[in-house]
C-alpha positions, 0 to 999 in steps of 0.5 A: 826557810821551809817550816820543816827543817832539813838535817844537813849531813856534811861529808868531809871533815876538812877546813871547808866542811867544819867551817860550814858545820859551825856556821850552820850550827850557830844559825840553829840548823841540824848538822852532822859532819861525816868523816868519809874516809874513816870507818868503824869510829865512834860518834863524837862531839867536838868543839870547833872554833872558826877564826873570821875577820878581825881575829874574832872566833866563833865556836860551836859543838859539832857532831862528827860520825862516820858513813858506816854509822848511818845506814840511811841519810835523810836530809841535805847531803853536802859533799866537801870531800876531795873530788877524787873520791866522788866515784867511790862516794857515789857508789857508797851512797847509792840507795841510802839517800833516797830523794835527798838533795846532793850538793857538791861543795867542790871546785873543778871540772867534771866533778858531778859526772859520777853522781849523774852516771849513778842516777841521783835524782837531785844533784846541785853543785856549788862554786866556792868563793871562800878560803879555809885553812886548818890551824889544827883539828879544832881551829880553822881560819876562814875568809869569804871572798864572795857569795857562793853560787849553787846551780842545778845539775839535776833537779828544779828551781824550787828545790834549788831555792830550798837547798840554798835557804837551808845552807845560807848563813851570815858568814858562809853565804850562798845564792841560787844560780841558773846559769852556772857553767860560765862561773864553773869554768871561770873559777876552774881557770882561776884555781888552775893558777892558784893550785899550781903556781902557789904550791910550786913557789910554796907561797900564800894566795896573796902572791898575785897582787904582790908580784907582777912576775907571778901575775905574768905567769898566771896570765899565760895559764889564763890565756891557755885555759880560756882558749879551751873554754872558748872551744867548748862554747863557754865565752870568758874574757881574760880581764874578768878572770884576771879581776877574779884572780886578783880579788881572791889573791887580795882577800885571801892574803896569807892563806895557803891554797888547798893544794899547798895545804895538801902537799904540806900534809902529804895528802893527795891533791885535786889537780886532776880536776883542774890542770889535768882536766883542762888538758884532757879536754884539750886532747879530746879536741886535738888542742893539746899543744895549746895548753903546754904550760898548764900541762907542765904545771899540773905535772909538776904538782902531781910529781911534787905531791907523789914525792912528798907521799913517798917520803912517808912510805920511806919513813914508815919502811925505815921504822919497821 
C-alpha cells in the first residue's frame, strides 16, 4: 500500500457499505460512511458487527455522517448506494472531490454514465461478488463468493492499483481487472436472474441449486440476455453464466437478494439497471421481441415494488 494512507469515504449506509467500512477499519484504514439520502443529521459513531463464516462476528466503531457536513472530500470515494441515485450524486459531488478517485461498488449496466457525463477525472467500477444482508441497523450477515474485480472507466493502471491496494482486506477482497466489460455483462445477466425470480418467489438465493424447475426458468433468461450481449459484441457462453449463477446460489444459501430485501423494506429497487436496461438496449437494436421473459419479470418486479410502497402511502394517509 502507498505510504500515504488515503481516507476512504463510503457513500451509502446499507449492508455493503457498512460491511466494507468495518473490514477497512479493522485493517487500520481511515474510513467514514456517508448517509447519502439524509441531510442535516449529526455525525455519530456506531458499533457495527459483521457476521462472517462459522458464526464469527467482527466488530468495529464506524464514523457515520452526511454529505452536507463535508464541503470537500479528499481521499477515495466509494459509492455503495443504490445506482438509481447516481445522477443526483454526480451533480451533488461535482467540484467537491477534486481529483479523488470515484469507485462504483454497484452492479448493473450503464451505472457509470452519469459520472462520465459530468467529467470526473478518475472513475473506476467494481463488479460485486459478495452478498450482504442487514440483520438490523448495527448487524450484518456477510458472505463472499469471489474476489471482486475493479476496472477503469476513466483513469490509468497505476492509479487503479493504488485504489485496489487501499480497499483490499482479508474478508472483502478486491483485484484489478483491465478487461472488465465481459465480467460486467456476465454478472449483470446473473443479477437479472436473481433479482427477478427470487423476489417474485420470495425465496433465498439458494433456490437455483436446490430446484431444477427454478434453474430452467433461469436458463431462459440467461439465453435472452446472452443474445443481446452478443449483439453488443460481448462474447459470453451460457455455461459460464450458469456456472457463476450456481456458484453464487450455493455460496449464498439462505441470503436474500438485494431486490427482495428492498421490497420487504418497501424501498425502490435497482431493477432499472438490470432487466429494464437489458430491454432498453434490446429496443435500441430492434431486438425487443427477443427479451420477452426478461421484460416480463422486470415489469413484475417494478409493479411489486410500487404496490408495496403504495401500501405505506395508504397507511400514512389513513393515520392523518
